ZAMARGU-4260 file (C-alpha; in steps of 0.2 Angstrom, whole numbers, plus 5000, padded with zeros to 4 digits):
<rodrens>
0) 4871/4982/4522 | 4863/4991/4506 | 4869/4985/4489 | 4865/4996/4474 | 4858/4986/4459
5) 4851/4991/4442 | 4832/4990/4443 | 4820/4988/4428 | 4818/5005/4419 | 4835/5011/4424
10) 4830/5015/4442 | 4845/5014/4454 | 4846/5013/4473 | 4834/4999/4477 | 4841/4989/4492
15) 4844/4971/4492 | 4831/4968/4506 | 4818/4978/4497 | 4821/4968/4481 | 4819/4952/4490
20) 4803/4957/4497 | 4796/4961/4479 | 4802/4944/4473 | 4794/4934/4488 | 4781/4923/4480
25) 4788/4924/4462 | 4806/4919/4462 | 4815/4908/4476 | 4832/4901/4477 | 4842/4891/4490
30) 4827/4881/4496 | 4815/4895/4497 | 4803/4885/4486 | 4798/4876/4502 | 4792/4893/4510
35) 4778/4893/4497 | 4774/4874/4495 | 4772/4871/4514 | 4759/4879/4524 | 4764/4890/4539
40) 4758/4878/4552 | 4769/4864/4545 | 4784/4875/4544 | 4781/4881/4562 | 4781/4863/4568
45) 4798/4860/4560 | 4804/4874/4572 | 4797/4867/4588 | 4809/4860/4601 | 4823/4872/4606
50) 4810/4883/4616 | 4805/4868/4626 | 4822/4863/4630 | 4827/4880/4636 | 4811/4882/4646
55) 4817/4867/4657 | 4829/4879/4665 | 4814/4889/4672 | 4806/4873/4679 | 4821/4865/4687
60) 4821/4859/4706 | 4829/4876/4711 | 4814/4885/4704 | 4802/4872/4713 | 4811/4875/4730
65) 4810/4894/4729 | 4792/4893/4723 | 4787/4881/4738 | 4796/4893/4750 | 4788/4909/4743
70) 4771/4901/4743 | 4773/4895/4761 | 4780/4911/4768 | 4769/4924/4758 | 4755/4914/4750
75) 4752/4922/4732 | 4760/4939/4735 | 4776/4935/4725 | 4768/4928/4709 | 4772/4945/4701
80) 4791/4941/4702 | 4788/4925/4692 | 4778/4935/4679 | 4790/4949/4676 | 4805/4937/4677
85) 4798/4926/4663 | 4793/4941/4652 | 4811/4947/4652 | 4817/4929/4649 | 4807/4928/4633
90) 4815/4944/4627 | 4832/4938/4631 | 4830/4920/4624 | 4822/4927/4608 | 4837/4938/4605
95) 4849/4923/4608 | 4839/4913/4595 | 4839/4927/4583 | 4858/4928/4585 | 4860/4910/4580
100) 4848/4911/4565 | 4855/4927/4558 | 4874/4923/4560 | 4874/4904/4558 | 4885/4903/4574
105) 4880/4901/4592 | 4884/4913/4606 | 4900/4905/4612 | 4908/4905/4595 | 4903/4923/4593
110) 4912/4928/4609 | 4927/4918/4604 | 4928/4927/4587 | 4924/4945/4593 | 4933/4947/4609
115) 4951/4948/4614 | 4958/4932/4621 | 4959/4938/4640 | 4941/4944/4639 | 4936/4928/4630
120) 4944/4917/4644 | 4935/4927/4657 | 4918/4925/4649 | 4922/4906/4647 | 4925/4905/4666
125) 4910/4914/4670 | 4899/4903/4658 | 4906/4888/4666 | 4903/4894/4684 | 4885/4898/4678
130) 4883/4880/4672 | 4889/4873/4688 | 4878/4885/4699 | 4863/4880/4688 | 4867/4862/4688
135) 4868/4860/4707 | 4849/4862/4710 | 4845/4851/4696 | 4856/4836/4702 | 4851/4838/4720
140) 4833/4839/4716 | 4834/4823/4705 | 4843/4814/4719 | 4829/4820/4731 | 4816/4812/4719
145) 4826/4795/4719 | 4825/4796/4738 | 4806/4799/4738 | 4803/4786/4726 | 4815/4772/4730
150) 4823/4778/4747 | 4840/4779/4739 | 4853/4790/4749 | 4855/4807/4742 | 4874/4805/4737
155) 4870/4789/4728 | 4856/4798/4719 | 4868/4812/4713 | 4879/4798/4705 | 4864/4790/4697
160) 4859/4807/4690 | 4875/4810/4682 | 4876/4793/4674 | 4858/4793/4668 | 4860/4810/4660
165) 4875/4804/4650 | 4864/4789/4644 | 4850/4800/4639 | 4862/4812/4630 | 4866/4797/4619
170) 4850/4801/4610 | 4860/4814/4601 | 4867/4800/4590 | 4849/4798/4583 | 4846/4816/4580
175) 4843/4831/4591 | 4824/4830/4587 | 4823/4814/4597 | 4831/4823/4612 | 4820/4838/4610
180) 4805/4826/4610 | 4810/4817/4626 | 4812/4834/4635 | 4795/4840/4629 | 4787/4824/4636
185) 4795/4827/4652 | 4789/4845/4653 | 4771/4839/4650 | 4773/4825/4663 | 4778/4838/4676
190) 4764/4850/4670 | 4751/4836/4672 | 4757/4832/4690 | 4757/4850/4696 | 4741/4855/4687
195) 4733/4839/4695 | 4738/4845/4712 | 4731/4863/4708 | 4714/4856/4703 | 4713/4847/4719
200) 4719/4860/4731 | 4709/4874/4722 | 4716/4891/4727 | 4705/4906/4726 | 4707/4913/4709
205) 4705/4931/4714 | 4719/4931/4726 | 4730/4922/4713 | 4727/4935/4700 | 4730/4949/4713
210) 4747/4942/4717 | 4751/4940/4699 | 4748/4958/4694 | 4749/4968/4710 | 4767/4969/4716
215) 4770/4968/4735 | 4784/4965/4746 | 4776/4963/4763 | 4781/4952/4778 | 4797/4946/4785
220) 4809/4940/4772 | 4799/4945/4757 | 4814/4954/4749 | 4825/4939/4751 | 4812/4927/4744
225) 4809/4938/4729 | 4828/4939/4726 | 4828/4920/4727 | 4814/4918/4715 | 4822/4930/4703
230) 4839/4921/4705 | 4831/4904/4700 | 4825/4912/4684 | 4842/4919/4679 | 4850/4906/4668
235) 4865/4913/4658 | 4869/4896/4651 | 4852/4896/4643 | 4857/4909/4630 | 4872/4899/4624
240) 4860/4883/4623 | 4846/4892/4613 | 4858/4901/4601 | 4865/4883/4597 | 4849/4873/4596
245) 4842/4884/4582 | 4856/4879/4571 | 4849/4862/4570 | 4836/4868/4558 | 4839/4871/4540
250) 4835/4890/4538 | 4835/4897/4520 | 4848/4911/4518 | 4836/4923/4511 | 4828/4937/4520
255) 4811/4929/4521 | 4818/4913/4527 | 4827/4921/4541 | 4813/4932/4546 | 4801/4917/4546
260) 4813/4907/4557 | 4815/4921/4569 | 4796/4923/4570 | 4793/4904/4573 | 4806/4902/4586
265) 4799/4917/4595 | 4781/4910/4595 | 4788/4893/4601 | 4798/4900/4615 | 4783/4911/4620
270) 4772/4896/4621 | 4785/4885/4631 | 4788/4899/4643 | 4770/4902/4645 | 4768/4883/4651
275) 4783/4886/4662 | 4774/4901/4670 | 4758/4891/4673 | 4768/4877/4682 | 4777/4890/4693
280) 4760/4898/4697 | 4753/4881/4701 | 4768/4876/4713 | 4767/4893/4722 | 4748/4892/4723
285) 4748/4874/4730 | 4761/4879/4743 | 4752/4895/4748 | 4735/4887/4749 | 4740/4872/4760
290) 4752/4881/4772 | 4739/4894/4775 | 4725/4882/4778 | 4715/4881/4794 | 4717/4862/4798
295) 4736/4860/4798 | 4743/4849/4811 | 4758/4856/4822 | 4770/4844/4812 | 4764/4852/4795
300) 4765/4869/4802 | 4784/4866/4807 | 4787/4859/4789 | 4779/4874/4781 | 4791/4886/4791
305) 4806/4877/4782 | 4800/4869/4766 | 4813/4860/4756 | 4812/4848/4741 | 4813/4832/4752
310) 4799/4836/4764 | 4786/4845/4753 | 4776/4829/4748 | 4765/4832/4763 | 4757/4846/4754
315) 4747/4833/4744 | 4744/4821/4758 | 4727/4828/4763 | 4720/4825/4745 | 4731/4811/4738
320) 4734/4801/4754 | 4749/4788/4752 | 4751/4792/4734 | 4756/4810/4737 | 4774/4806/4739
325) 4774/4796/4723 | 4765/4810/4712 | 4777/4823/4720 | 4792/4812/4717 | 4787/4809/4698
330) 4786/4828/4695 | 4802/4831/4704 | 4811/4817/4694 | 4804/4824/4678 | 4810/4842/4682
335) 4827/4837/4688 | 4831/4824/4675 | 4826/4835/4660 | 4835/4850/4667 | 4851/4841/4670
340) 4851/4835/4652 | 4849/4853/4645 | 4862/4859/4658 | 4875/4846/4651 | 4870/4851/4633
345) 4873/4869/4637 | 4890/4865/4645 | 4895/4855/4629 | 4892/4870/4618 | 4901/4882/4629
350) 4916/4871/4630 | 4916/4868/4611 | 4913/4886/4606 | 4925/4895/4618 | 4940/4883/4617
355) 4937/4875/4601 | 4942/4858/4608 | 4942/4844/4596 | 4936/4829/4605 | 4922/4816/4604
360) 4905/4821/4610 | 4904/4808/4624 | 4920/4813/4631 | 4916/4832/4631 | 4899/4827/4639
365) 4908/4817/4652 | 4920/4831/4657 | 4906/4844/4658 | 4896/4832/4669 | 4910/4828/4681
370) 4914/4846/4683 | 4895/4850/4686 | 4891/4837/4699 | 4907/4838/4710 | 4900/4851/4722
375) 4883/4842/4724 | 4892/4826/4727 | 4904/4833/4740 | 4890/4843/4749 | 4878/4828/4749
380) 4891/4816/4757 | 4896/4829/4770 | 4880/4838/4774 | 4867/4825/4769 | 4850/4831/4763
385) 4849/4846/4774 | 4866/4853/4767 | 4860/4848/4750 | 4844/4858/4752 | 4854/4874/4758
390) 4866/4872/4743 | 4851/4874/4731 | 4846/4891/4739 | 4864/4897/4738 | 4866/4892/4720
395) 4850/4901/4715 | 4856/4917/4723 | 4873/4914/4715 | 4865/4913/4698 | 4858/4931/4701
400) 4876/4937/4704 | 4883/4929/4689
</rodrens>
């Protein structure tokens, strides 16, 4: 919005934005002094956190399962789907972050204030369905990790996942930065596990690069696997979460302060999603290299034809021996537990923003968690690990529809 002001010398018509640009470095108000006193790298570090939290949605067990199956079925030929999907994810996530920085409200609050009530209710229901669909792979994947590490039945693992997530969310009482730090550490634990696997398996770099930059859809089921990969990258609830997390930073209300904050959040999200891209590439490459190897046993060939989260640790057996299931289980646990935290966090903001319900944070988290884990618990009790594994794929495809 252009605001006419009297300029020195009687000149008129200078916009407020242009005037602020002239004043940068000379006169600052509302906390802008910190923009000059602190170096850029230090201000950037104060904005680190939200990008890593939202990047977990692109590293959840649903992504891992679809990555494993894509690698086992098509080797490296579908890597380009991951690359394109995460490029578009960066664009959309940066827009969500900018919305929060510029307006001072998160996406759910904007939807509530801008849309008629019937439209707002429909959007809220779709957002809740998206949270449930995204949470199913996360909960089941974490339950599979508990089974691999401690031989706990899947349905009990689902209950443990729900309760442990609520405990970890208790870190909110000590500040959102503590929770963001925990999430970032889990991201790097998972990255270390999969990069370690990649360094041992050593896929051909030339073939990996070709799969990353040359689009192909060859072979039986290539289109379906590509849709599953893309569906695992579609995370509508992440937009609500990202627009809310950026509000935890104290952004100056000046033009320069808002512009710098938007830039810092873009760089941070870009780095976090680049790490997510590398991990997804590592998972597909490991699966593609092992399952297309020459010395596979008949049992391993059968497993490669129907890979799932609970039977994929054999991919590392030839190089890690007995510890393969432990390394794989730790990576899966880090993936599932951290992504369930962000899913619950997103559900909390969605419920608060759309419905404006005044209740205690722990009660709102409990309601969100119970709604999200109900389908996973029912399927894991009735269908066991096989039914739970199929539900992950169904949920990933459903994300694309939502």
